[in-house]
C-alpha positions in Angstrom: -20.2 -66.4 53.8 -19.5 -62.8 55.0 -15.9 -63.5 55.4 -15.7 -64.4 51.7 -17.5 -61.3 50.6 -15.3 -58.9 52.3 -11.9 -60.1 51.1 -13.5 -60.2 47.3 -14.6 -56.5 47.6 -10.8 -55.5 48.6 -9.5 -57.4 45.6 -11.9 -55.9 43.2 -10.9 -52.1 44.6 -7.4 -52.8 44.3 -7.7 -54.1 40.7 -9.8 -50.8 39.8 -7.3 -48.5 41.5 -4.4 -50.4 39.5 -6.1 -50.3 36.1 -6.9 -46.4 36.6 -3.2 -45.9 37.4 -2.2 -47.8 34.4 -4.5 -45.7 32.1 -3.2 -42.4 33.8 0.4 -43.5 33.0 -0.4 -44.4 29.3 -2.1 -41.0 28.8 0.9 -39.2 30.2 3.3 -41.1 27.8 0.9 -40.4 25.0 1.1 -36.6 25.8 4.7 -36.6 26.2 5.3 -37.9 22.8 2.7 -35.9 20.9 4.6 -32.5 20.9 7.3 -33.9 18.8 4.7 -34.1 15.7 2.4 -31.3 16.4 4.4 -28.7 14.5 4.8 -30.8 11.4 2.6 -30.6 8.3 2.8 -32.5 4.9 3.2 -30.3 1.9 2.6 -30.2 -1.9 4.1 -28.1 -4.6 1.9 -27.0 -7.4 3.0 -27.8 -10.9 0.7 -25.8 -12.6 -1.7 -23.0 -11.3 -5.0 -24.2 -9.8 -8.1 -23.2 -8.3 -9.0 -23.2 -4.9 -12.6 -24.4 -4.1 -14.3 -23.8 -1.1 -16.0 -27.3 -1.3 -15.2 -29.9 -4.0 -19.1 -30.6 -4.8 -19.4 -26.8 -6.2 -16.8 -25.8 -8.8 -18.2 -22.2 -9.1 -17.0 -21.6 -5.3 -13.6 -20.5 -6.1 -11.7 -18.8 -3.4 -8.6 -17.8 -5.2 -6.1 -18.9 -8.1 -2.9 -20.4 -6.6 0.0 -19.7 -8.8 2.5 -22.6 -10.1 5.2 -23.3 -7.9 3.4 -22.3 -4.8 3.5 -24.7 -1.7 0.4 -25.8 0.1 -0.5 -27.5 3.4 -2.2 -30.7 2.9 -4.8 -31.6 5.5 -6.2 -34.9 3.4 -6.9 -36.2 0.1 -8.9 -38.5 -2.2 -8.6 -40.0 -5.6 -9.5 -36.5 -7.2 -8.7 -33.7 -4.8 -6.6 -32.4 -2.3 -7.8 -30.7 1.0 -5.1 -27.9 1.6 -4.7 -24.6 3.2 -2.9 -21.8 1.2 -2.3 -18.2 2.6 -4.9 -18.8 5.3 -7.4 -19.9 3.1 -8.7 -23.6 3.3 -10.2 -25.7 0.4 -9.6 -27.9 -2.4 -7.6 -28.4 -5.4 -7.3 -30.9 -8.2 -4.9 -33.8 -7.2 -3.2 -33.7 -10.5 -2.1 -30.2 -10.3 0.3 -30.8 -7.4 3.1 -33.1 -6.3 3.1 -34.3 -2.6 6.5 -33.4 -1.1 8.4 -36.5 0.1 9.2 -35.1 3.5 7.0 -33.2 5.7 7.9 -29.8 6.4 8.0 -28.0 9.9 5.3 -25.3 9.7 7.1 -23.2 11.9 10.1 -23.1 9.3 7.7 -22.2 6.6 6.4 -19.2 8.5 9.8 -18.1 9.2 10.9 -18.3 5.7 7.7 -16.3 4.6 8.6 -13.7 7.0 12.4 -13.3 5.9 11.2 -13.0 2.2 8.7 -10.2 3.3 11.4 -8.4 5.1 13.8 -8.3 2.1 11.2 -6.6 -0.1 12.6 -3.1 -1.2 11.3 -0.2 0.8 9.3 2.3 -1.4 11.0 5.5 -1.5 8.9 8.8 -0.9 8.2 10.8 -4.2 9.8 13.9 -4.3 7.8 17.1 -4.1 7.0 18.3 -7.6 8.7 21.8 -8.3 6.1 24.5 -9.3 6.3 25.2 -13.1 7.7 28.9 -14.1 5.4 31.1 -16.1 7.6 30.7 -19.2 7.5 26.8 -18.9 3.6 26.9 -18.5 3.2 29.2 -21.6 5.6 27.0 -23.8 3.7 23.7 -22.7 0.5 25.7 -23.8 1.4 27.6 -26.9 5.0 26.5 -27.9 8.3 28.4 -27.5 8.1 31.1 -30.0 4.6 32.4 -29.0 5.3 31.8 -25.2 8.3 34.3 -25.7 6.1 36.8 -27.0 3.5 36.3 -24.4 5.9 36.1 -21.5 7.3 39.6 -22.5 3.8 41.2 -22.4 3.1 41.6 -26.1 -0.3 41.8 -27.8 -1.3 41.6 -31.2 -4.5 41.6 -33.4 -6.2 38.2 -33.9 -5.3 37.0 -30.5 -8.2 35.3 -28.5 -9.1 36.4 -24.9 -7.3 33.7 -23.3 -4.0 34.7 -24.9 -4.5 38.2 -23.8 -4.9 37.0 -20.1 -1.9 34.9 -20.3 0.0 38.2 -21.5 -1.6 40.9 -19.6 -3.5 39.1 -16.8 -7.1 39.8 -16.0 -8.6 43.0 -17.2 -9.9 45.4 -14.5 -13.2 45.9 -16.1 -15.0 44.3 -19.0 -18.0 46.1 -20.9 -20.1 43.5 -22.9 -22.5 44.2 -25.7 -24.5 41.2 -27.5 -26.1 41.9 -30.6 -27.5 39.1 -32.5 -24.4 36.5 -32.9 -21.9 39.0 -32.3 -20.6 39.5 -28.8 -18.6 42.9 -28.4 -16.2 43.3 -25.4 -14.4 46.1 -24.1 -11.4 45.2 -21.7 -10.1 48.3 -19.5 -6.6 48.0 -18.1 -4.8 50.9 -16.5 -4.4 53.2 -19.3 -5.3 51.0 -22.4 -8.8 49.7 -23.7 -9.0 46.7 -25.8 -11.8 45.7 -28.2 -12.9 42.2 -28.8 -15.6 40.7 -31.1 -16.3 37.1 -30.7 -13.5 36.5 -28.4 -10.8 37.8 -31.0 -8.8 41.0 -30.3 -9.6 43.5 -33.2 -8.2 46.8 -31.8 -6.8 48.7 -28.8 -5.7 52.2 -27.8 -5.0 54.6 -24.9 -7.6 55.7 -22.6 -8.3 59.4 -22.7 -8.5 61.2 -19.3 
């Protein structure tokens, strides 16, 4: 009896080793054939713009709007929706908005094309520094050409307001102000001339007596 058990154990061991060896060979063959298809993905082209939903059970979960003509990677589908990825966003779109491409597209080639398109975008030119506006140009933009010429030459006249006097003569060295009811009286002192204003209107001027 012992003589029969020992050969039986040897036979079972040999069969187990053979089965493990065949299984290892099968896995190796599968792994060697897999890389050829790893980089292939099915795509679809949108025939109209479509909302990309985070989940198809909630139509308010819109991630973004995919424009018409865009190409999306298809991960799966059912009778109503396509499970897709677009611009690193994954979600669901209505199946009727897209046409499944007849041939699978190599994902690496898609990335390469996107990169080339990005590189061909025009480079924005730096803006030129704006030249400072001249005094005459500033006065023309503020008062018009006729009055600007008079102010630029340093002229004053009755009826000018205080801002116009500043634009013509600059800031006064001293201002004396008296408020009487609704009337504001001011005396502006320059080097050798005084100017008299009432309620911001130039009424008189004269030489300062030493």
